[in-house]
C-alpha positions, 0 to 999 in steps of 0.5 A, spaced: 595 522 582 588 519 583 584 525 583 587 526 576 585 519 574 578 521 576 578 527 572 580 524 566 575 518 567 569 523 568 571 527 562 571 521 558 565 518 560 562 525 559 564 525 552 562 518 551 555 519 553 555 526 548 557 521 542 552 516 544 546 522 545 548 525 538 548 518 535 541 516 538 539 523 535 541 521 528 538 515 528 531 518 530 532 523 525 534 518 520 528 513 522 523 519 522 525 521 514 522 514 512 515 515 516 511 515 509 515 509 506 514 504 512 510 507 518 509 501 522 517 499 521 519 506 523 514 506 529 517 500 532 524 503 531 522 509 535 519 505 540 526 501 541 529 508 541 524 510 547 527 505 551 534 507 550 533 514 551 529 512 558 535 508 560 540 513 558 536 519 561 536 523 554 530 527 556 530 531 550 530 525 545 525 521 549 520 527 549 522 528 541 520 520 540 514 521 544 512 527 539 514 523 533 510 516 535 504 521 537 504 523 530 504 516 527 499 514 531 495 519 529 496 517 521 494 510 523 487 513 526 489 512 533 488 519 535 487 517 543 493 514 543 496 520 539 494 525 544 497 521 550 504 521 547 504 528 545 502 530 552 507 526 555 512 530 550 509 536 552 510 535 559 518 534 558 519 540 553 515 545 557 520 549 561 526 545 559 526 544 551 521 550 548 524 549 542 521 543 540 514 545 543 511 548 537 512 542 533 508 538 539 503 543 540 501 543 533 501 536 532 496 535 538 492 540 535 492 536 529 490 530 533 484 534 536 482 536 529 481 529 527 477 528 533 472 533 531 474 537 537 475 544 534 475 547 540 481 543 543 485 544 536 484 551 536 487 552 543 493 548 541 494 551 535 494 558 538 499 555 543 504 553 537 503 560 534 505 563 540 511 559 541 513 560 533 512 568 535 517 567 541 522 564 537 521 569 531 520 563 526 516 566 520 515 560 517 512 556 523 507 562 524 505 562 517 504 554 517 500 555 524 496 560 521 494 556 515 492 550 520 487 555 524 484 557 518 482 550 516 479 549 523 475 556 522 473 553 515 470 546 518 466 550 523 463 555 517 467 561 520 469 563 513 471 570 515 475 568 521 478 563 516 480 568 511 483 573 516 488 567 518 489 566 511 490 573 509 495 574 515 499 568 513 499 571 506 502 577 508 508 573 512 509 569 506 510 575 502 515 579 507 519 572 506 518 573 498 516 565 499 512 564 492 510 557 494 507 559 501 503 565 497 501 560 492 499 555 498 495 560 501 491 562 495 489 555 494 486 555 501 482 562 500 480 559 493 477 553 497 473 558 501 470 561 495 469 554 492 465 552 498 461 559 498 459 557 490 463 563 488 466 559 482 468 565 478 472 568 484 475 562 486 477 561 479 481 568 479 484 566 486 487 559 483 489 563 477 493 567 481 496 561 485 498 559 478 502 565 477 506 564 483 507 557 483 509 557 475 517 557 476 517 552 483 521 546 482 516 542 486 510 541 482 505 539 488 502 546 489 501 546 481 498 539 481 493 542 487 491 548 483 490 545 477 485 540 480 482 545 484 481 549 477 478 543 474 473 542 480 471 549 479 470 549 471 466 542 472 461 546 477 461 552 472 459 547 467 465 548 463 467 541 462 472 542 457 476 547 461 476 542 467 478 536 462 484 541 460 486 543 467 486 535 469 490 533 463 495 539 466 495 536 473 496 529 470 502 531 466 505 535 472 504 528 476 508 524 470 514 528 470 515 528 477 513 521 478 508 523 483 504 516 482 499 517 488 497 524 485 497 521 478 492 516 480 487 522 482 488 525 476 486 519 472 480 518 476 478 525 475 478 525 468 474 519 468 469 522 471 469 528 467 469 524 460 463 520 463 459 527 465 461 529 458 458 522 455 464 520 452 464 513 455 470 510 452 475 515 454 472 515 461 473 507 461 480 508 458 482 513 464 478 509 469 482 503 467 489 507 468 486 509 475 485 502 477 491 499 474 495 505 478 492 504 484 493 497 485 500 497 483 501 502 488 499 498 494 504 493 493 510 496 489 516 497 493 513 494 499 517 488 500 524 492 499 522 498 504 520 493 509 527 489 508 531 496 508 527 498 515 529 491 517 536 492 515 536 499 519 534 495 525 539 490 525 544 495 524 542 499 530 542 492 534 549 491 531 552 498 533 549 497 540 553 491 541 559 493 538 559 499 543 557 495 549 563 491 547 568 497 546 566 499 553 567 493 556 574 492 552 576 499 555 574 497 562 578 491 561 584 496 558 583 500 564 584 494 569 590 492 566 593 498 566 592 499 573 595 492 574 601 494 570 602 500 574 602 496 581 606 491 578 611 496 576 613 497 583 615 490 583 621 486 579 622 486 572 621 479 572 614 478 575 612 484 571 614 480 564 610 474 567 604 477 569 604 480 562 605 474 558 599 470 563 594 476 561 596 476 554 595 468 553 589 468 557 586 474 553 588 470 547 584 464 549 578 467 551 578 470 544 579 463 541 574 460 546 569 466 544 569 465 537 569 457 537 562 458 541 559 463 537 561 459 531 557 453 534 551 457 536 551 459 529 551 452 526 545 450 531 541 456 529 542 455 522 540 448 522 534 450 527 532 455 522 532 451 516 528 446 519 523 451 521 523 454 514 521 447 511 516 446 516 513 452 515 513 451 507 509 444 509 504 447 513 503 453 508 502 448 502 497 444 507 493 450 509 493 453 501 490 446 500 485 446 505 483 453 503 481 450 496 477 445 499 473 450 503 472 455 497 470 449 493 465 447 499 462 454 500 461 454 492 457 448 492 453 450 498 452 457 494 450 452 488 445 448 492 442 455 495 441 457 488 438 451 486 433 451 492 431 458 490 430 456 483 424 451 486 420 457 489 420 461 482 415 461 477 418 467 473 422 465 467 427 470 466 429 469 474 429 462 473 434 463 467 438 468 471 439 463 477 441 457 473 446 461 469 449 463 476 449 456 478 453 454 472 458 460 473 459 458 481 460 450 479 465 452 474 469 456 479 468 450 484 470 445 480 477 448 479 478 449 487 476 441 487 481 439 482 486 444 486 485 440 492 485 433 490 492 435 486 499 435 488 500 442 485 495 446 488 497 452 484 494 450 477 490 445 473 490 441 467 485 444 462 484 438 458 481 435 464 478 441 467 474 443 461 472 436 459 469 435 466 466 442 466 462 442 459 460 435 461 457 437 467 453 443 464 450 438 458 448 433 464 445 439 468 441 442 462 438 435 460 434 436 453 430 432 448 435 433 443 441 429 442 447 434 443 454 431 442 460 434 445 467 434 442 474 436 445 481 437 442 484 440 448 492 440 449 494 438 456 496 445 458 496 446 466 494 453 468 495 457 474 488 459 478 488 466 476 488 464 468 483 458 469 478 461 472 476 466 467 477 461 462 472 456 465 467 462 466 468 464 458 467 456 456 461 456 461 457 462 458 458 460 451 456 453 452 450 455 456 448 460 451 449 454 445 445 449 449 439 454 450 439 458 443 443 454 438 439 448 437 432 450 437 427 446 433 433 441 432 433 434 434 441 434 435 447 438 435 454 438 436 458 443 440 466 443 439 471 445 444 479 446 441 484 449 446 492 449 445 498 454 446 499 457 439 506 461 439 505 466 444 498 466 445 493 461 448 487 459 442 480 457 445 475 456 440 468 454 441 463 452 436 456 449 435 453 447 428 446 451 430 442 456 427 447 462 428 448 468 432 443 472 428 437 468 429 438 467 437 435 470 443 438 477 445 442 473 450 447 473 445 448 480 443 453 485 446 448 488 451 446 482 455 449 480 461 453 474 459 456 478 453 458 483 458 461 478 462 465 475 457 468 482 454 470 483 461 474 477 462 477 478 455 480 485 458 482 481 464 486 476 460 488 481 454 484 476 449 482 478 442 475 475 441 472 474 434 465 471 432 463 468 426 456 465 424 457 461 418 453 455 419 453 456 426 456 460 431 464 460 433 467 464 438 475 465 437 479 467 443 486 469 442 489 470 450 495 474 451 495 474 458 496 467 462 500 463 467 503 456 465 504 452 471 510 447 469 
C-alpha cells in the first residue's frame, strides 16, 4: 500500500513540475513578444523568471532566458553584458539543447558585430550556420548567410559579401520565398550603391520590387523605395527620388508604420531642399518633427501599465500555485489521518472530522480577517505617501522655477557685462535684444515661484510688468506712454513664454525705430479671450513700418523669431501701418489655467 502511495506521489509531482515548466515557458515567450514595446519592463520580467528557472532547475528555460536577456542588453548598447549572458546560455545549450544553439550563436555574432569585432562575429555566425545546416533549417541558413554578408560588407570584402547574398538568394528561390528574395536583392543593391554603381543598383532594386509587389508585409517595399530614392538622388534625378519617397510614405501610412513614416518625411524634406523648393521642404520637415515627437511618448504609459499588470498577474499566479500545493499537502495529511482513524471507532472518527473542519473554518476566517486589516493599513499608508509625494512635487517644481529665474537673471547680468566691453553697435543691439528676451522668460518663472498656482500666471500682471521693465531699461529722451487693456486671463507656462517673447520683440522694436525724430509716443497693448482664440494687439503711433529700419522686415532675426513663435501657437499675424504700426495676433493654440 505504501509503495502504491509513493508511486502516485512521484507521478503527481512529475505532472505538477511539467505543468509548472510549461507555464514558465509560455510566460517567457509572452514577455519576449513584447520586447519592442517596453524593453525595460520585459527585461525585469525575464530576470525574475531566471530566478524561478534556477530554483526549479528548469535548465532549458534558464538558458533561453540568458539568451533573451543578452539580446535586450545588446539592444540597449550594453554589448559586454550581452556577450556574457549569451555565453552563459551557450554553455548550457551545447550538448543538452542543440535546437536553441543557432539563436544564441547568431545573436552572439550580432553583439560582437556591434563591438566592431568582425572576426569574432564571423566565427559565431559560422557556428550558427553550421547548426542551421545540421537541423536542415533552410530559412535559418539563408538568414545567417545574410548576416555574414553584412560583416563582409563592413570590412569592404564585397566579393565575399556578394557570394553570401547569392547563396542566400538560391535558398530563398528553392523555397519560393518572395520576401526572402526581395530582401537579398536589397542587400545586393546596397553593395552596388556603395560602389557608386547607381544604375546597376537601380535595376537590382527594381527586381526586388517585382518580388515584393504582392507581399502583404510592406516593410521590404518601403526599404526598396527608400533605397531607390537614394540612388536617384545620387544620380541627380531628384524628381524620381521624390516619386519613390512618396510611394514609401504611402505604404507606411497604409500599414500604420509611423516609425517608417517619419523617415519618409525626413527624406522628402531633404529632397525638396535639394531641389530648392523650401516651402515643401519645411512642410515635410514639420511633419517629420511632429511625428517624431509624438512617437516618443505615445502609448508609453499604456505599455508600462500592461507590463505591470502582467508582472502582478505572474506574482498572483505564483501565490495561487503555492497555496494550491499547500492545500494539497494538507489534504494528503487529512486523508492519511482519516485512513488511520478508520481502524478506530466510528464515533471517534466523527469527532476528529468535526474538529478538523471547525479548525479549518476558523483558520480561513482568521486569515481573511488578517488580510482585511493588513489591506486597510496599507491603503492608509499609501494615501499618506501619495499626499506627501504630491506636496514634495509642488515644492520641487516651485524650487525649479526659482532656480530657472535665478539662472536667467545671471545670464542677463552676464550679457550686460559683455555689452560694456563692446563698441560695435550691431553687437550691442543684439546683446540688448537678447537681454530683453531672457528677462521676459525670467519674469515668468519669478511669478510662478511667488504664486500658489505654479503652472501658470495672469497675463494682465505679467505683460504690464514686462513692458514697464522694457521701457525702463531702454530710457530715451522721448516721453513714451504705455497703455494696456489686458484681461486677467491665467495661461500655462507653455503659452505665456511665447507670448512674452512676442511682446518683448514688438515693444523693443517700437522703442528703437517707431519714434525717431519724435518727442513723444504711445504704445498700446490689448489682450483678451475672444470666442475660441486669444487676441493680442500691439500698436504704436510712430512713423510706420515702411519707414523703419530693416529690423522690422520679415528677413530680420526678430521677425523670424516672431513667425516661429506664431507657428508654435498656431497664431495668425496681420500687420497694419495706417498712422503707426499695429501687430494683430489671433492665437489658436493655448492652455488656460483655471
